[in-house]
C-alpha positions as CSV (number, residue, x, y, z in Angstrom):
1,X,287.3,210.5,-124.1
2,X,289.6,209.4,-121.4
3,X,292.2,206.4,-120.2
4,X,290.0,204.3,-117.8
5,X,291.9,202.2,-115.0
6,X,290.4,199.7,-112.6
7,X,293.3,199.7,-109.9
8,X,295.8,202.5,-109.0
9,X,298.6,199.5,-109.4
10,X,300.0,197.3,-112.5
11,X,301.3,198.5,-116.2
12,X,297.4,200.0,-116.6
13,X,298.2,202.4,-113.7
14,X,301.8,203.6,-115.5
15,X,300.4,203.8,-118.7
16,X,297.7,205.8,-117.1
17,X,300.4,208.1,-115.3
18,X,302.1,208.5,-119.0
19,X,299.3,209.6,-120.7
20,X,298.7,211.7,-117.5
21,X,302.3,213.4,-117.8
22,X,301.1,213.9,-122.0
23,X,298.0,216.1,-120.6
24,X,295.7,213.2,-121.7
25,X,292.8,212.3,-119.2
26,X,291.9,209.5,-116.8
27,X,289.5,208.2,-114.9
28,X,289.4,205.8,-111.7
29,X,285.9,204.8,-109.9
30,X,284.0,207.5,-111.1
31,X,286.9,210.2,-111.1
32,X,288.0,211.7,-114.1
33,X,291.8,213.5,-113.6
34,X,291.9,216.0,-116.3
35,X,296.1,218.0,-116.6
36,X,295.6,221.2,-117.8
37,X,298.7,223.9,-117.8
38,X,298.3,225.2,-114.4
39,X,295.8,223.3,-112.5
40,X,294.4,219.3,-112.4
41,X,290.8,219.1,-112.9
42,X,289.4,215.9,-110.6
43,X,285.7,215.5,-112.1
44,X,283.0,213.4,-110.3
45,X,281.2,212.2,-112.4
46,X,277.2,211.8,-111.4
47,X,275.4,208.8,-112.9
48,X,271.8,211.1,-112.0
49,X,270.8,213.7,-114.8
50,X,268.7,216.0,-113.0
51,X,267.8,217.0,-109.8
52,X,271.0,218.5,-108.5
53,X,270.1,219.5,-105.2
54,X,273.2,221.2,-102.8
55,X,273.3,217.7,-100.5
56,X,273.8,215.7,-103.9
57,X,276.6,217.6,-105.2
58,X,278.2,218.1,-102.1
59,X,278.5,214.0,-101.2
60,X,279.1,213.0,-104.9
61,X,282.1,216.3,-104.7
62,X,283.5,215.0,-101.4
63,X,283.4,211.0,-102.3
64,X,285.6,212.3,-105.5
65,X,287.8,214.5,-103.1
66,X,288.2,211.5,-100.7
67,X,289.9,208.7,-103.7
68,X,291.7,211.2,-105.2
69,X,293.4,212.7,-101.5
70,X,293.7,209.1,-101.1
71,X,295.1,208.6,-104.0
72,X,297.5,211.4,-104.2
73,X,298.5,210.2,-100.5
74,X,300.3,207.0,-101.8
75,X,301.1,207.3,-104.8
76,X,304.4,209.7,-105.5
77,X,304.0,209.3,-108.8
78,X,300.8,210.9,-109.0
79,X,301.9,213.4,-107.1
80,X,305.5,214.5,-108.8
81,X,302.9,214.7,-111.8
82,X,299.9,217.1,-110.2
83,X,303.5,219.5,-109.0
84,X,302.2,222.6,-108.0
85,X,299.3,222.5,-110.2
86,X,296.0,224.1,-107.8
87,X,293.6,221.4,-108.0
88,X,289.8,222.0,-108.7
89,X,287.1,219.7,-107.7
90,X,284.3,219.4,-110.5
91,X,280.9,217.8,-110.3
92,X,280.1,216.8,-113.6
93,X,276.5,215.6,-115.5
94,X,277.2,212.8,-118.1
95,X,274.8,212.6,-120.7
96,X,276.7,209.7,-123.0
97,X,277.0,212.7,-126.0
98,X,277.8,215.2,-124.0
99,X,278.4,217.2,-120.7
100,X,277.6,219.7,-118.2
101,X,279.2,221.1,-115.5
102,X,276.8,220.8,-112.5
103,X,279.1,222.1,-109.0
104,X,282.2,222.9,-108.0
105,X,283.8,221.9,-104.3
106,X,285.2,225.1,-103.4
107,X,287.0,224.4,-99.7
108,X,284.1,222.5,-98.0
109,X,281.3,225.4,-100.2
110,X,279.0,223.9,-103.5
111,X,278.4,226.1,-105.8
112,X,275.5,224.4,-107.8
113,X,276.5,226.0,-111.5
114,X,273.8,227.5,-114.3
115,X,271.7,223.9,-115.4
């Protein structure tokens, strides 16, 4: 479960940043940020549940990467939280009662995971 925020501004965003600092997950625009000690997972949450193709995965992952890098570029507090952590982009299929890793983005290469 993650804390959802609609806009990356205001009191709710400040709370989201505090939660990230504490190691909790935050979701914004179908992108879930999951801090880990050595890295930050940026998960693209897909609304489709079957038929993973490289094109669909690439589109979702690129959209998540673009949203995150845009946010990172304009938010000093988020950059401070991310710090020197590696960033990993994952596509997750959310079934409501669980989720499955569908693909990862490494550079510009999409790696489809075992579904």
